[in-house]
C-alpha positions as CSV (number, residue, x, y, z in Angstrom):
1,M,12.1,-33.0,-10.2
2,T,15.9,-33.6,-10.1
3,G,18.2,-32.5,-7.3
4,A,19.6,-29.6,-9.4
5,A,16.1,-28.3,-10.1
6,K,15.2,-28.5,-6.5
7,L,18.3,-26.8,-5.5
8,T,17.5,-24.0,-8.0
9,S,14.0,-23.7,-6.5
10,A,15.5,-23.4,-3.1
11,V,17.7,-20.5,-4.3
12,F,14.6,-18.8,-5.8
13,N,12.7,-19.3,-2.6
14,S,15.5,-17.7,-0.7
15,A,15.5,-14.8,-3.1
16,A,11.8,-14.4,-2.6
17,K,12.2,-14.3,1.1
18,L,15.0,-11.7,0.7
19,G,12.5,-9.7,-1.5
20,G,10.0,-9.8,1.3
21,I,12.6,-8.4,3.7
22,F,13.9,-5.9,1.2
23,K,10.5,-4.1,0.5
24,P,9.9,-2.8,3.9
25,A,13.6,-2.1,4.3
26,W,13.5,0.0,1.2
27,K,10.8,2.2,2.7
28,I,13.2,2.8,5.6
29,L,16.1,3.4,3.3
30,T,14.3,6.0,1.2
31,Y,12.8,7.7,4.2
32,G,14.6,10.8,5.4
33,A,17.3,9.9,7.9
34,G,16.6,13.2,9.8
35,S,13.0,12.2,10.1
36,M,14.0,8.8,11.7
37,V,16.7,9.8,14.0
38,L,17.0,13.6,14.5
39,P,14.5,15.4,16.6
40,E,12.0,17.8,14.9
41,N,10.7,20.8,16.7
42,S,7.6,22.8,15.8
43,L,6.0,25.9,17.1
44,C,2.5,26.9,16.0
45,I,1.2,30.4,16.5
46,S,-2.5,30.4,16.1
47,I,-4.5,33.6,15.5
48,E,-8.0,33.4,16.9
49,R,-10.9,35.7,17.5
50,G,-10.2,37.1,21.0
51,A,-6.9,35.3,21.5
52,L,-3.5,34.3,20.2
53,S,-2.3,30.8,21.3
54,A,1.0,29.1,20.8
55,A,2.0,25.4,21.2
56,Y,5.4,23.9,21.1
57,G,6.2,20.2,20.4
58,S,8.9,17.8,19.2
59,Q,9.1,14.4,17.6
60,V,11.9,11.9,18.0
61,L,11.7,8.4,16.4
62,S,8.0,8.9,15.7
63,H,7.3,9.8,19.3
64,L,5.5,13.1,19.4
65,K,5.3,15.2,22.5
66,I,3.7,18.6,23.2
67,K,6.1,20.3,25.5
68,G,4.1,23.5,26.3
69,A,1.4,25.9,25.3
70,K,0.5,29.5,25.9
71,T,-2.6,31.7,25.3
72,Y,-2.9,35.5,25.3
73,Q,-6.3,37.2,25.4
74,Y,-7.3,40.1,23.1
75,E,-10.4,42.0,22.0
76,G,-11.1,40.7,18.6
77,Y,-8.3,39.5,16.4
78,P,-4.8,40.6,17.6
79,Q,-3.0,43.0,15.3
80,P,0.3,42.1,13.7
81,G,2.4,44.1,16.2
82,E,0.4,42.6,19.2
83,A,0.7,39.1,17.7
84,A,4.5,39.5,17.3
85,S,4.9,40.7,20.9
86,S,3.0,37.7,22.3
87,A,4.8,35.3,19.9
88,I,8.3,36.4,21.1
89,L,7.1,36.0,24.7
90,A,5.8,32.5,23.9
91,V,9.1,31.6,22.2
92,S,11.0,32.7,25.3
93,E,8.7,30.9,27.8
94,L,8.5,27.7,25.9
95,K,12.2,27.7,24.9
96,A,11.3,27.2,21.3
97,E,14.0,29.3,19.6
98,R,15.1,26.6,17.2
99,A,11.6,25.3,16.2
100,Q,10.1,25.6,12.8
101,V,7.3,28.1,13.0
102,T,3.7,27.6,11.6
103,L,1.3,30.5,11.5
104,G,-2.4,29.3,11.9
105,I,-5.0,31.7,10.6
106,P,-8.8,31.7,11.2
107,K,-11.1,29.9,8.7
108,E,-13.0,33.3,8.4
109,W,-10.0,34.7,6.6
110,A,-9.7,31.9,4.0
111,V,-11.8,30.5,1.1
112,I,-11.8,26.7,1.4
113,R,-13.7,24.8,-1.3
114,A,-13.6,21.5,-3.3
115,A,-13.0,21.7,-7.0
116,E,-13.1,19.2,-9.9
117,M,-10.6,19.1,-12.7
118,P,-9.8,16.7,-15.6
119,L,-7.6,13.8,-14.7
120,A,-5.3,14.7,-17.5
121,V,-3.9,17.7,-15.6
122,R,-2.6,15.5,-12.8
123,E,1.1,15.9,-13.7
124,N,0.8,19.7,-14.1
125,L,-1.6,20.4,-11.3
126,P,0.1,23.4,-9.6
127,D,0.3,25.4,-12.8
128,V,-3.4,24.6,-13.7
129,V,-4.6,25.6,-10.3
130,A,-2.6,28.9,-10.5
131,R,-4.3,29.6,-13.9
132,E,-7.7,28.6,-12.8
133,L,-7.7,30.2,-9.3
134,D,-9.6,33.3,-10.3
135,R,-12.3,31.1,-11.8
136,L,-12.5,28.8,-8.8
137,T,-12.4,31.6,-6.2
138,P,-13.0,35.4,-6.1
139,L,-9.2,35.8,-5.8
140,N,-6.2,35.5,-8.2
141,A,-2.9,33.8,-7.8
142,E,-0.7,36.9,-7.7
143,D,-2.4,38.4,-4.7
144,T,-2.9,35.3,-2.6
145,F,-1.3,32.5,-0.7
146,Y,-2.9,29.1,-1.4
147,D,-2.4,25.4,-1.3
148,F,-4.4,22.3,-2.3
149,R,-4.7,18.6,-1.6
150,V,-6.0,15.9,-3.9
151,L,-9.1,14.3,-2.4
152,S,-10.0,11.6,-5.0
153,E,-9.4,10.4,-8.6
154,D,-12.3,8.7,-10.3
155,D,-14.5,8.8,-13.4
156,G,-11.8,10.7,-15.3
157,K,-12.0,13.6,-12.7
158,L,-9.7,14.9,-10.1
159,T,-11.2,16.4,-6.9
160,I,-9.0,18.7,-4.9
161,L,-9.5,20.7,-1.7
162,L,-8.4,24.3,-2.3
163,A,-7.6,26.8,0.5
164,V,-6.8,30.5,-0.4
165,V,-6.2,33.6,1.6
166,K,-5.4,37.2,0.6
167,A,-1.7,37.8,0.9
168,D,-2.1,41.2,2.5
169,L,-4.1,39.7,5.4
170,V,-1.1,37.5,6.2
171,N,1.9,39.5,5.1
172,G,1.6,41.9,7.9
173,Y,1.9,39.2,10.5
174,I,4.7,37.4,8.7
175,E,6.7,40.7,8.5
176,A,6.0,41.6,12.2
177,L,7.1,38.2,13.4
178,K,10.2,38.4,11.2
179,G,11.0,41.7,12.9
180,K,11.2,39.7,16.1
181,N,13.5,37.1,14.5
182,I,10.6,34.6,14.2
183,V,10.6,33.2,10.6
184,V,7.4,31.7,9.5
185,S,7.9,28.6,7.2
186,C,4.3,27.5,7.0
187,V,0.9,29.1,7.0
188,T,-2.1,26.9,7.5
189,V,-5.8,27.2,8.4
190,N,-6.6,26.5,12.1
191,L,-9.2,24.0,11.3
192,S,-6.8,21.8,9.2
193,G,-4.8,20.7,12.3
194,I,-7.9,19.6,14.2
195,G,-7.9,16.4,12.1
196,S,-4.4,15.5,13.4
197,L,-5.3,16.4,17.0
198,L,-8.4,14.1,17.0
199,N,-6.6,11.3,15.3
200,Y,-3.7,11.5,17.8
201,T,-5.8,11.9,21.0
202,D,-9.0,10.1,20.3
203,R,-8.2,7.9,17.2
204,N,-11.0,9.7,15.3
205,K,-10.0,9.3,11.7
206,D,-13.5,10.1,10.5
207,C,-15.0,13.0,12.4
208,V,-17.4,16.0,12.1
209,Y,-15.9,18.7,14.3
210,L,-17.8,21.9,15.3
211,E,-16.6,24.8,17.5
212,I,-19.6,26.6,18.9
213,S,-19.6,30.2,20.4
214,N,-22.5,32.3,21.4
215,D,-23.1,33.9,18.0
216,K,-21.4,31.6,15.5
217,Y,-20.2,28.1,14.7
218,E,-17.3,26.8,12.7
219,G,-16.3,23.3,11.8
220,A,-15.3,20.7,9.2
221,L,-15.7,17.1,8.1
222,F,-12.5,15.0,8.4
223,I,-12.1,11.7,6.5
224,N,-9.2,9.5,7.5
225,G,-7.9,12.5,9.4
226,F,-7.8,14.8,6.4
227,L,-9.9,17.9,5.9
228,R,-12.6,17.3,3.3
229,E,-15.3,20.0,3.8
230,V,-15.8,23.1,6.0
231,L,-18.9,24.4,7.7
232,T,-19.5,28.0,9.1
233,G,-22.5,30.0,10.1
234,D,-24.1,32.5,12.4
235,L,-26.2,31.7,15.5
236,N,-28.8,34.5,15.7
237,E,-31.3,32.6,17.8
238,A,-32.0,33.8,21.3
239,D,-32.4,30.5,23.2
240,D,-30.0,27.6,23.3
241,A,-32.5,25.0,22.1
242,S,-33.0,27.0,18.8
243,K,-29.3,27.2,18.4
244,I,-28.9,23.5,18.8
245,E,-31.6,22.9,16.3
246,T,-29.9,25.1,13.8
247,I,-26.6,23.3,14.3
248,M,-28.1,19.9,13.8
249,T,-29.8,21.1,10.6
250,E,-26.5,22.2,9.2
251,I,-24.3,19.2,10.1
252,T,-26.8,16.5,9.1
253,P,-26.0,16.8,5.3
254,L,-22.3,16.5,6.0
255,A,-22.9,13.3,8.0
256,D,-25.3,11.9,5.4
257,A,-22.8,12.5,2.6
258,A,-20.1,10.7,4.6
259,R,-22.3,7.7,5.3
260,K,-23.2,7.4,1.6
261,A,-19.5,7.1,0.9
262,G,-19.3,4.3,3.4
263,R,-17.8,6.4,6.3
264,F,-19.4,6.8,9.7
265,P,-17.9,9.8,11.4
266,Q,-18.0,10.6,15.1
267,F,-19.3,14.0,16.2
268,M,-16.9,16.2,18.3
269,F,-17.9,19.7,19.6
270,S,-15.8,22.4,21.2
271,L,-17.7,25.0,23.3
272,K,-16.1,28.4,23.3
273,N,-17.2,30.7,26.1
274,M,-20.4,28.7,26.5
275,A,-22.1,27.8,29.8
276,P,-21.8,24.1,30.9
277,S,-25.6,23.8,30.6
278,F,-25.3,24.3,26.9
279,G,-23.2,21.1,26.6
280,E,-25.7,19.1,28.6
281,L,-28.6,20.4,26.5
282,L,-26.7,19.6,23.3
283,K,-26.2,16.0,24.4
284,L,-29.9,15.8,25.3
285,K,-31.3,17.4,22.2
286,A,-28.9,16.1,19.5
287,N,-30.1,13.0,17.7
288,I,-26.5,11.8,17.4
289,P,-23.8,10.6,19.8
290,V,-22.0,13.7,21.1
291,K,-18.5,14.1,22.4
292,L,-17.1,17.4,23.8
293,L,-13.4,18.4,23.5
294,G,-11.9,18.2,27.0
295,E,-14.2,15.2,28.0
296,N,-14.2,11.5,27.5
297,G,-11.7,10.6,24.8
298,I,-9.4,13.6,24.8
299,K,-6.3,12.4,26.8
300,L,-3.7,15.0,26.3
301,S,-2.3,16.9,29.2
302,I,0.4,19.6,29.2
303,P,2.1,20.5,32.5
304,G,1.0,24.0,33.6
305,V,-1.8,24.3,31.0
306,N,-5.4,24.2,32.1
307,A,-7.3,25.2,28.9
308,L,-5.7,23.4,26.0
309,P,-5.3,25.6,22.8
310,Y,-6.7,23.1,20.4
311,Y,-5.9,25.0,17.2
312,A,-2.3,25.6,18.1
313,V,-1.7,22.0,19.3
314,G,-3.4,20.6,16.2
315,G,-1.1,22.8,14.1
316,V,2.0,21.3,15.8
317,M,0.7,17.8,15.3
318,E,0.0,18.4,11.7
319,R,3.4,19.8,11.0
320,L,5.2,17.0,12.8
321,S,3.1,14.2,11.4
322,H,4.5,13.1,8.0
323,N,1.2,11.4,7.1
324,A,-1.1,14.3,7.9
325,A,-0.7,16.0,4.4
326,G,-1.4,19.4,6.0
327,L,-1.9,22.7,4.1
328,N,1.0,25.2,3.7
329,L,-0.4,28.2,1.9
330,L,3.1,29.7,1.4
331,T,3.9,26.9,-1.2
332,K,1.2,28.0,-3.6
333,G,0.6,24.3,-4.3
334,V,4.2,23.6,-5.2
335,H,5.4,20.7,-2.9
336,E,9.0,19.6,-2.9
337,R,9.5,15.9,-3.1
338,Q,11.4,14.4,-0.2
339,K,15.0,13.7,-1.1
340,T,16.4,10.3,-0.6
341,P,19.5,10.2,1.8
342,L,21.8,8.5,-0.7
343,A,24.9,7.9,1.5
344,F,22.8,6.5,4.4
345,T,20.8,4.5,2.0
346,A,23.9,3.1,0.2
347,I,25.5,1.9,3.5
348,L,22.3,0.2,4.7
349,L,21.7,-1.3,1.2
350,L,25.1,-2.9,1.2
351,I,24.6,-4.4,4.6
352,I,21.2,-5.8,3.5
353,V,22.7,-7.3,0.3
354,A,25.6,-8.9,2.2
355,L,23.1,-10.4,4.7
356,G,20.9,-11.6,1.9
357,F,23.8,-13.2,0.1
358,L,24.8,-15.1,3.2
359,S,21.2,-16.1,3.8
360,M,21.2,-17.8,0.4
361,I,24.6,-19.4,0.4
362,M,24.6,-20.9,3.9
363,P,21.5,-23.2,3.5
364,L,22.6,-24.7,0.2
365,K,24.6,-27.7,1.5
366,N,21.8,-28.6,4.0
367,E,19.3,-28.3,1.1
368,E,21.5,-30.6,-1.1
369,K,21.5,-33.3,1.6
370,R,17.8,-33.0,2.2
371,L,17.0,-33.1,-1.5
372,A,19.1,-36.2,-2.0
373,K,17.3,-38.0,0.8
374,I,13.9,-37.0,-0.6
375,E,14.8,-38.2,-4.1
376,S,15.9,-41.6,-2.6
377,E,12.6,-42.0,-0.9
378,L,10.7,-41.0,-4.0
379,S,12.5,-43.6,-6.2
380,L,11.5,-46.3,-3.7
381,R,7.8,-45.3,-3.9
382,K,7.7,-44.4,-7.6
383,K,5.9,-47.7,-8.5
384,E,3.2,-47.1,-5.9
385,V,2.8,-43.6,-7.1
386,N,2.5,-44.7,-10.8
387,K,-0.2,-47.2,-9.8
388,F,-2.1,-44.7,-7.9
389,E,-2.0,-42.3,-10.8
390,R,-3.3,-45.0,-13.2
391,L,-6.2,-45.7,-10.9
392,A,-6.9,-41.9,-10.5
393,K,-7.0,-41.6,-14.3
394,E,-9.4,-44.5,-14.7
395,I,-11.7,-43.1,-12.0
396,K,-11.8,-39.7,-13.8
397,E,-12.6,-41.5,-17.1
398,V,-15.5,-43.5,-15.5
399,E,-16.8,-40.3,-13.8
400,K,-16.7,-38.6,-17.1
401,E,-18.7,-41.4,-18.8
402,I,-21.3,-41.3,-16.0
403,S,-21.5,-37.5,-16.3
404,D,-22.0,-37.8,-20.1
405,M,-24.7,-40.4,-19.7
406,K,-26.5,-38.3,-17.2
407,S,-26.3,-35.3,-19.4
408,F,-27.5,-37.2,-22.4
409,R,-30.5,-38.7,-20.5
410,E,-31.5,-35.3,-19.0
411,G,-31.3,-33.6,-22.3
412,R,-34.0,-35.6,-24.2
413,Q,-37.5,-36.8,-23.7
414,P,-38.0,-40.5,-23.2
415,S,-39.1,-42.3,-26.5
416,V,-41.9,-44.1,-24.7
417,D,-43.5,-40.8,-23.7
418,I,-43.2,-39.5,-27.3
419,I,-44.9,-42.6,-28.8
420,R,-47.6,-42.4,-26.1
421,E,-48.2,-38.7,-26.9
422,I,-48.5,-39.3,-30.7
423,T,-50.9,-42.3,-30.4
424,S,-53.1,-40.3,-28.0
425,L,-53.3,-37.4,-30.4
426,L,-54.2,-39.3,-33.5
427,P,-57.8,-39.9,-34.3
428,Q,-59.4,-43.4,-34.3
429,N,-59.6,-43.4,-38.1
430,A,-55.9,-42.8,-38.5
431,W,-53.1,-45.3,-38.4
432,L,-49.3,-45.3,-38.8
433,T,-47.1,-47.3,-41.1
434,R,-43.8,-45.9,-39.7
435,M,-42.6,-43.9,-36.7
436,H,-39.1,-42.6,-36.2
437,V,-38.0,-40.9,-32.9
438,S,-34.5,-39.3,-32.6
439,G,-33.1,-37.2,-29.8
440,T,-34.5,-33.9,-31.2
441,A,-37.2,-34.8,-33.7
442,A,-39.8,-37.4,-34.6
443,E,-41.3,-38.4,-38.0
444,I,-44.4,-40.4,-38.6
445,E,-46.0,-41.9,-41.8
446,G,-49.5,-43.3,-42.2
447,F,-53.0,-42.8,-43.4
448,A,-55.8,-40.6,-42.2
449,E,-59.2,-39.4,-43.6
450,S,-57.8,-35.9,-43.4
451,A,-54.1,-35.4,-43.1
452,T,-54.3,-31.6,-42.7
453,G,-56.3,-32.0,-39.5
454,L,-53.4,-33.8,-37.8
455,L,-51.0,-30.7,-37.8
456,P,-53.0,-28.5,-35.4
457,K,-53.4,-31.4,-32.9
458,L,-49.7,-32.2,-32.9
459,E,-48.7,-28.5,-32.8
460,A,-51.0,-28.0,-29.7
461,S,-49.1,-30.7,-27.8
462,G,-46.6,-29.6,-25.2
463,Y,-44.2,-32.2,-26.6
464,F,-43.8,-30.9,-30.1
465,H,-43.2,-27.7,-32.1
466,K,-42.4,-26.9,-35.8
467,V,-44.9,-29.6,-37.0
468,E,-44.9,-29.8,-40.8
469,F,-45.4,-32.2,-43.7
470,A,-42.1,-33.8,-44.7
471,S,-43.5,-34.6,-48.2
472,Q,-46.6,-33.9,-50.3
473,T,-49.8,-35.6,-49.1
474,V,-51.2,-38.2,-51.5
475,R,-54.9,-39.0,-51.7
476,D,-55.8,-42.7,-52.1
477,S,-59.1,-42.4,-53.9
478,K,-59.9,-46.1,-53.6
479,K,-59.7,-46.2,-49.8
480,G,-60.8,-42.6,-49.3
481,V,-57.7,-41.7,-47.2
482,D,-54.7,-39.4,-47.3
483,R,-51.2,-40.8,-47.1
484,F,-49.1,-38.4,-45.0
485,N,-45.5,-38.0,-43.9
486,I,-45.1,-35.6,-40.9
487,R,-42.0,-34.5,-39.1
488,M,-41.8,-32.4,-35.9
489,K,-39.2,-31.1,-33.3
490,I,-39.3,-32.4,-29.8
491,E,-39.9,-29.7,-27.2
492,G,-37.1,-29.2,-24.7
493,A,-34.6,-31.4,-26.5
494,K,-31.1,-30.2,-26.8
495,E,-30.0,-29.2,-30.3
496,T,-26.5,-30.7,-29.8
497,E,-26.9,-34.5,-29.9
498,T,-24.0,-37.0,-30.4
499,A,-23.5,-38.8,-33.6
500,N,-24.7,-42.1,-32.1
501,D,-28.1,-40.5,-31.5
502,A,-28.6,-39.6,-35.1
503,G,-30.2,-43.0,-35.8
504,G,-32.8,-42.7,-33.1
505,E,-35.5,-45.3,-32.5
506,G,-38.3,-46.3,-34.9
507,L,-41.4,-48.4,-35.3
508,T,-42.5,-49.6,-38.8
509,N,-45.5,-51.5,-40.2
510,E,-44.2,-52.5,-43.6
511,G,-47.1,-54.9,-44.1
512,F,-49.7,-52.3,-44.9
């Protein structure tokens, strides 16, 4: 390689290094500047049976912090006016006037299911879901809020998770909150945020979560922190042991399906208004490792909050986490793509290009000197290198010859064994005048009292197959014998023999 070629190679290597720096830098450049630098604030108002909870949090430079939470008790679900009054009180107490507001609704209000569609509709999925909504659910697109997430793409099919809620169930709360100057920008299902909560607090990316109350249970399967399947049911049993048995029966298929897919979820339970003894009995009776929210791995504390409102906190985390891919039913499946901050990107891009240019130019002189020194050393040792290359070539040729010889010997039967086998098969009253053995076949000529009797004997041998007369048998009436010419294939011999093998080996008795 010449010095110029080496210099070119050095330039290309520098460019490759620059590309390695540029790829992660491009992710930063195309990421929202506000998401990187400016703080984001989120308030989640969660409607639950018997309570309304609110949580407030912020994120700056990917550092997420829950600043406060409030819970207000009700009989049953709070009505829109009640919810709005509690929400404005929470906004004031938590100082969350500038936060983006998420409204979390109970799973009981929504229809959540997985659906399959042809992969061809991928680019026009929102329109297809809108048209097919009344087929996939008991509801239609005009009277609902809905959203979906793509779960998988395989075998020509697209699997989505679809969440739908009647618009009139939610509109009353949105309008009541708007009357208090609280503008809802996102509507989600309470269960959806639990995945973000467990991922943040306990690093449980794969988890089966179940909230248990005295008369019902509600939960979901989360894979990689994303909601995949929901589970709800009633607990009509009188004793705790029977309730636990029912719960285990229901969650086992979820866990088995996850394991078949190569995932091994943990099991997290939340006990709502249940006696502590139920949790101890659950750990004892369950045939799986059990964790309870509020124990062991949950390490999230909020000043002045004793009972953490998990649904509200999960809703905040899901909204602030840009990797959570949470649901927003207000979008009806239409998701805006994040806009690239062009001015900020252009400035940083120019800086990176300038640095990259300098990183390529500065080392060139040093590379020229180093390459000249290397070429000088190579020219001194060129003769030794050439000698070594000749020796290496000769070694390869000899190794090839040895390999060919071994292959040739292993691919054919030894001639001595063939001759011994033929002589042992011929009767005493038969004799040969000529024998020819090649790599793949053998041919014999001679005399015998009955030539036709020789074929079965030779065919029965493990050494030969395709035994046949090479020419017509001639009867010598004077001597009372048949003159024969038999050829046969050698068993196990390779069909591809070299030209040198075509002559084979032979024995003759021309004196007969």
